C-alpha positions in Angstrom: -23.1 17.2 7.9 -25.7 18.4 10.3 -25.4 21.4 12.6 -24.6 19.2 15.7 -21.7 17.6 13.9 -23.4 14.3 13.5 -23.3 12.7 10.1 -26.1 11.6 8.0 -26.3 9.5 4.8 -26.0 12.6 2.6 -22.4 13.0 3.9 -21.2 9.7 2.6 -18.5 10.2 0.0 -18.3 7.0 -1.9 -16.6 8.9 -4.8 -13.6 9.5 -2.6 -13.4 5.8 -1.7 -13.9 4.7 -5.3 -11.3 7.2 -6.5 -8.8 6.0 -4.0 -9.3 2.4 -5.0 -9.1 3.0 -8.7 -6.1 5.3 -8.5 -4.3 2.9 -6.2 -5.0 0.0 -8.6 -3.8 2.0 -11.6 -0.7 3.1 -9.8 0.1 -0.5 -9.0 -0.3 -1.6 -12.6 1.8 1.4 -13.8 4.6 0.6 -11.4 4.5 -3.0 -12.4 4.8 -2.0 -16.1 7.6 0.5 -15.4 9.6 -2.1 -13.5 9.2 -4.4 -16.5 10.4 -1.7 -18.9 13.4 -0.9 -16.7 14.1 -4.6 -16.4 14.4 -4.2 -12.6 15.4 -7.5 -11.0 16.3 -8.7 -7.6 16.2 -7.2 -4.2 17.8 -3.8 -5.0 14.8 -2.4 -6.8 12.6 -3.5 -3.8 14.9 -1.6 -1.5 15.0 1.4 -3.8 11.2 1.7 -3.9 11.3 2.0 -0.1 13.5 5.1 -0.2 10.7 7.6 -0.6 8.8 5.9 2.3 11.9 6.1 4.5 12.4 9.8 3.6 8.7 10.5 4.4 9.0 8.8 7.7 12.2 10.7 8.7 10.4 13.9 7.9 7.6 12.9 10.3 9.9 12.3 13.3 9.4 15.8 14.7 5.7 15.9 14.0 3.1 15.8 16.8 -0.4 14.3 17.1 0.6 10.8 16.4 2.0 11.5 12.9 5.4 10.1 13.9 4.0 6.9 15.2 1.7 6.6 12.2 4.6 7.0 9.8 6.8 4.5 11.7 4.0 1.9 11.8 3.4 2.4 8.1 7.0 2.0 7.1 7.5 -1.1 9.2 4.3 -2.7 7.9 5.1 -1.8 4.3 8.5 -3.4 4.6 7.0 -6.6 5.9 4.3 -6.6 3.1 6.9 -6.1 0.4 9.2 -8.8 1.7 6.4 -11.4 1.8 5.0 -10.4 -1.6 8.5 -10.4 -3.1 9.3 -13.9 -1.7 6.0 -15.2 -3.1 6.7 -13.6 -6.5 10.2 -15.0 -6.5 8.7 -18.5 -6.1 6.5 -17.9 -9.1 3.3 -17.4 -7.0 2.2 -14.2 -8.6 -1.4 -14.4 -7.7 -0.7 -15.1 -4.1 1.8 -12.3 -4.0 -0.8 -9.8 -5.2 -3.5 -11.1 -2.9 -1.3 -11.1 0.2 0.2 -7.8 -0.9 -3.1 -6.0 -1.4 -4.6 -7.3 1.9 -1.3 -6.4 3.6 -1.5 -2.8 2.2 -5.0 -2.4 3.5 -4.2 -3.7 7.0 -1.0 -1.6 7.3 -2.9 1.5 6.2 -5.6 0.8 8.7 -3.2 0.2 11.6 -1.2 3.3 10.6 -4.3 5.5 10.7 -5.2 3.9 14.1 -1.8 4.7 15.4 -2.2 8.4 14.5 -5.7 8.8 15.9 -5.4 6.6 19.0 -4.8 9.6 21.2 -6.8 12.1 19.1 -9.6 14.2 20.6 -12.2 16.6 19.4 -13.4 19.8 21.0 -17.1 20.3 21.4 -17.7 23.6 23.1 -15.6 23.6 26.3 -15.4 19.8 26.4 -12.5 17.7 25.0 -13.8 14.3 24.0 -11.8 11.2 22.9 -12.7 9.1 19.9 -14.4 5.8 20.8 -11.6 3.2 20.6 -14.1 0.4 20.2 -14.4 1.5 16.6 -10.6 2.1 16.0 -10.3 -0.6 13.3 -12.9 1.3 11.3 -11.3 4.7 11.5 -9.6 4.1 8.1 -13.0 3.4 6.5 -14.6 6.3 8.2 -11.9 8.6 6.8 -12.3 7.2 3.3 -16.0 7.6 3.0 -16.4 10.6 5.4 -19.1 8.7 7.4 -19.3 6.8 10.6 -22.5 4.7 10.0 -23.9 6.3 13.1 -21.3 4.6 15.3 -19.1 7.4 16.6 -20.3 11.0 16.0 -17.0 12.3 17.3 -15.2 10.9 14.2 -16.3 13.9 12.1 -12.8 15.4 12.2 -10.9 12.2 11.3 -10.3 13.2 7.6 -8.9 16.6 8.5 -6.6 15.1 11.1 -5.0 12.6 8.7 -3.9 15.2 6.1 -4.7 12.8 3.2 -2.7 9.9 4.7 -5.8 7.7 4.3 -5.1 8.0 0.6 -1.3 8.4 0.5 -0.6 5.3 2.6 -2.5 2.8 0.4 -1.6 4.5 -2.9 2.1 4.6 -2.4 2.0 1.1 -0.9 0.4 -0.2 -4.0 3.0 1.5 -6.2 5.7 -0.1 -4.1 3.9 -3.5 -4.3 3.6 -3.4 -8.0 7.2 -2.5 -8.5 8.4 -5.2 -6.0 6.3 -8.0 -7.5 7.5 -7.3 -11.0 11.1 -6.9 -9.9 11.0 -10.3 -8.0 9.0 -12.1 -10.6 10.7 -15.2 -11.8 11.6 -15.1 -15.5 9.6 -17.8 -17.2 12.4 -18.4 -19.8 15.0 -18.7 -17.1 12.7 -21.1 -15.2 12.2 -23.3 -18.2 16.0 -23.4 -18.8 16.6 -24.4 -15.3 14.1 -27.2 -15.5 15.7 -28.4 -18.8 19.0 -28.7 -17.0 
């Protein structure tokens, strides 16, 4: 980062982005396998995997700087994503469940980050400046790679403001998604038996 707090290409942290993607993917696969080992079935495991998210959200209710709004948006979005993915998995559409789920996780994390930073500001000397809302949908990406592509120099503080939420939101969402998809996956043997009847 340069002295005037504008970013250059040397500041781009693709390792952080790549690490987030890889760890989230591995976490989803691990949760999928664990749900299989535990023989989790039905809607109860889906609800159970939401408990940590609910606890996290409750703990954010007295927080400032948009953290409460961000947590509420994330929880609501995660619930919708899990229900849609679970219904698709229940119908035997596993590929569609994963595709819709992953895209949903990304969108929900993006909107949650937006909700937290929407009223955020940075202090430059004696001036308080607002982030450029025109680039709000990209704030999640800016946080993950620590670079703004020259679009909004004021976004240099985004990563610090989020307190690792840009990683935590997608990572836990992927864990919940993997667990929910496996729990709601239709048992092939049971499906064959039903067709024979």
